[in-house]
C-alpha positions, 0 to 999 in steps of 0.5 A: 256355075257360082262359087262363093268363097271367103275366108275365116270369120274368126279373125274378124271376131277376134279383131272386133273383140281387140278393137272393143277392148282398147276402146272400152279402157281408153273409154274409161281412161277419158271419162275418170279424167273429162269432170276434172278438167271442165271443173277447172277450165271453169274455175281457171277461165281457159277456154283452151281447156274448156275446149279440151274438156268438151272434147273428152266429154265427148270423146266418152260418148263417141268412144262407148259409141265405137265400143259398141258398134265394134261389139255389134260386128263380132254377132256372127251373120244371121237370116235377117242380116246374112252379112252380119252386123259390120256396117255399125262400125262405118255408121258409128265412124260416121256419127262420130266424125259428124259429132267433131266437125259439130265440136269444131263449130262450138270451139270456132265460135267461142273463140271468136267471142274471146277476141271480141272480149278477152277475159282472165285467165289463170296460167297455172291452173290451166298448165297443170291440168292440162298436163295431166290430161296430156298423159291421159290422152297420149295413154288413150292413143296408144291403147287405140294405135296398139294392133290398130289396123289401118283401114279400121275407119270406126277405130281411125275415127275414135282416134280422131277423137282422142288425138283432138284431146291430145292436141288440145291439152297441148294447145293449154299447157302452151297457152297456161305456161304464155299466159302465166309468163306474159299475161297475153290472153289472147293466145288462149283462143288462137291456139284453139283455133289453129287446133281446129283446123287440124282437126277439121280436116281429119274429121271431114276425111274420115266423114267422106270415108264413111259416106263412100263405104255406105254408098258402096263405093270401092274402098279408097285404098283400093284402085279397081283397074288393078284389082281387074288387072291382077285377076286377068293376070292368073293362068287360064283367065282370059278376062273379067267382068262384072267386077265390084268391090265393097266394103262390108264393114270398117276393116272387112272388103268383098269382092264378085266378078264374072271370070273367062276362062280356057277350060272349065276343068281348070276352074278349080285351079283358077279360083284357089290361085284367084282367092289366094291373090286377092287375100294376100295382095288386096286384103280381100277375103269374102270373094263371089266369082262365076266362071264362064268359058272363053268364046261364051257371048258376054253383054254389059253395060258400059255405066256400071260394069269393068271389063279387063282382058289381057289383050285388050286392056281395060274398057267401060 
């Protein structure tokens, strides 16, 4: 006897549609300013401004990739892809995180070269362009943050690019002010290095989460043992084993497990309580459960199975 339940795809499709729309608006903002900032950075000789322009140009591709992935995630499951194409969002997050790491390496190399050979920087132009860029980046960040689900890896990776630009604009603004007031051009590459360190930490975190999701690991915001204990606490359940939790997409989690129950006649009620608890407590709406009678012999491999019972606790 096997039971499979899942929530409505309507919520996921609505979320994907909202994400793709916000991503496209953010893409339009960054694209409209990227070329202007690149020209201004080259004219003024500012590495901070050129670095910020480089981020924005890369963001155009990053946001486009994220928006495309969000659109793919809206497609319904098919014979070829029975889970749909939700994993496209995780792949987009992975690519965007790798791109951010590459940008960091490039900016560090340019900053080191500027330390060796300082060059003249037009502080007034840097400040003017950086201020406009800051406003645009704030607008793009607001678009991506509005209604943003905290566990949506795709949107978070795109937002990281925009926040990197926002910090880059702040660095360029400060750099222009210091150069205009003191003439100290070393501040330009110095601020660039400080900013990329902050960006690198976030990029590596997203890279780790994306790889973890692609390896079908338990989502990092969830605890497998806590889920097992909560399931074993449902009335009528003796124990839980063969428990697996993994990511279907950037914002959707799946679970499968075997449940040992007292009486098979209680199964419809147990199933309903279990489904509601997993959705409300852990935001897991794609659930596959296998009921088994109390006393049935259960075999399991200690390397990849989790066994949870009310009396016996957790054993591996």
